N, C-alpha and C positions, 0 to 999 in steps of 0.2 A: 461817953466812955464805952458803952456797950458796942456802938458802931465801930469805934477804934479797935476794940478787941476782935470783933468779927473781921474787920479788914486785915488785921495782922494775922489772924488764923487763916484767912483765905490766901494771903500772900505766902505764908509758910507752906500751905498745902500745894500751891502752885509750884513753889520751889522744889518740894519733895517729888512731885510728879515729873517735873522737868529733869531733876537729878536722876530719877529712876529710868526715864527714857534715855538719858545720856549714857547710863550705865549699861544699857542693852547693846550699845555700839561695840563692835569687836573688830580687831585687826587680823587680817589673813595674809599669808605670804603665798605667792603663786607657786604651785608645785610643777616644776618644769617637766617632770616625767609624765604628767597627766594634762599638760597644757600644750596645745598646738594651734598655730594659725596657718591656714592654707589659703591659696587663691586659685581661682579657676577662670580661664578666658577661652572663648571659642577660637579655634584655629581654622579660619576660612569655612566655618560651618560643617567641617568634616569630622573634627575631633575636638577634644577639650584639653588644653594645656593646663597642667596642675603643678603646683609647687608648694613648699612650706618653708617656714623659718624655724630652724632647729634650736637656735639660742634665744631665750627670752627670760625676762624677769619682771617682777612687779608686785604690787600690793593692792589689797582690796580692803575697804572699811565698810562693814555692813551692819546696819541696825534693823534687824528683822521686825522688832516691835514698832519702831518708828517709821518703818518702810522707807528707809533712805539708804544711800550708799555712795561710795566714792571708789574709783579705781584708777590705777596708773600702771600701764604695761608697756614695756619697751622691747622691741624686736631687733636683733642684730642682722643687718642686711647682708653681711658677709656669710651668714649661715643659710642662705637660700639653698634649698635642696629639691631638685626635680627628679633626681635619679640619673641625670645625664650631665656630666661635668662640663661639657662644652656649652650646653644651654644655661647652666648655672652661671658660668662666666659671662655670657651675654646678658643675662638678667642683671648681673651686678655692674655691668658697664654703664657708661654715661648715656647710652641709648634709653635705658629703662630706670633701674633703681639708683644708679650712680652711687654705689656703695663707698667709693673713695671719698667723695665730697659729703655724702649723707649716710654715715655708717649705721644710723638707727632710724626706726620708724616708731612713733609713740602714739598710744591711745590714752587719753585722759578723760575721765567722766566724773561729774558730780551730781548726776541725775539718774537714779534707778527708778523704773516704773514697775509697780507691782500689780499682779492680778491675784487677789487674795493674799496668800502667804508666799507666793512664788514671784520671782523676778520675771517680768514679761519682756522687758527691753532695757537697754542701757544706752543713754544718749550722751555723746561726748564729742571730743575734738580729736581728729587724726592728723598728726604731723608727718608728712612724707615729702621728700625732696625739698625740705625747707619751707613748705607751705602748710598751713593749718586750715582744716575745714571740718564741718559737722558730719558726723556719722552716727546712725542709730543701729545698734546691734540688737536684732530681734531674737528672743530666746525661743528655741524649739523645745527645750526642756531645761529645768532647773531644780536642784534639790540640795539639801544639806543633810549630812549623815554623820554618825559617829564611826570613825574609821577603826576597825578592829586591829589593824596593823600599827597605825600611828598613835592610837589611844587619844585622839583629838577629833574635834569636829572639822569636817571638810565640807565646803560649799562649792558648787560648780554647776556648769551648764553647757549647753551646745547653742551657740549663737551664730547668726549670719546677717550679712548686709550685702547689697549690691551698690557699688560706687561707680561713678564716672571718673576714670583715672585721669582724664584731661584736666579736671579741676585742680589737680596737683601738678600739672605740667608734664605728665607722662603721655606724650603724643606719638611715640614711635609706632609706625605701621598703620596709623589711622588712614592715611592716604591710599594704602594698599587694600584696605577693607578689614583690617583687624578691628574688632569692636572696641568702643570706648568703655563699655561696662565690664566690670570685673566682680565676680562673686567672692566675697570673703567668708570663710567659715572658721569660727574660733571655738575650740573646745577648751574649757578652762576649769581647773580645780584649784582651790586655794585652801591652805591649812590654817586653822585658827592659831594665833600666837599667844 
């Protein structure tokens, strides 16, 4: 009888701990005014072409105590902005991002890697041009703070990755010497809901 009571008490304690850990998980909405995704690619070794996606949306689920997280962020390919309209149009063409056929790019993650209390990297899947492949975004910095303006918690960071664009079928210019590797830089802030 004593063993049964002990087992029941242990099971109840386990459920309470699991419930408390679950309660630490919070949902955050991407703040589009503090979230930017940009790309960089060398132009014949002379300069670096840069651009960004102006329209984006997404959600983040973060459990700081349990050191887990999930994220889903979608970028509108028609919102490419390099500062040059003709270049934007070419990037949106079938040669590169093919925005008519593939109007969005999406990053989905269910694995956050922590270093202490800070997110060190986010491992996920990038869908681009209808193909999905793994990408790990390394955190250059990460922090959560209480926003004095929003009166809510905000979490965010500065992340980067280098990808081989040909893995997603973006081969334009490789035969002329354009590099396959593209640097992605993502600054993201998300507001606790």
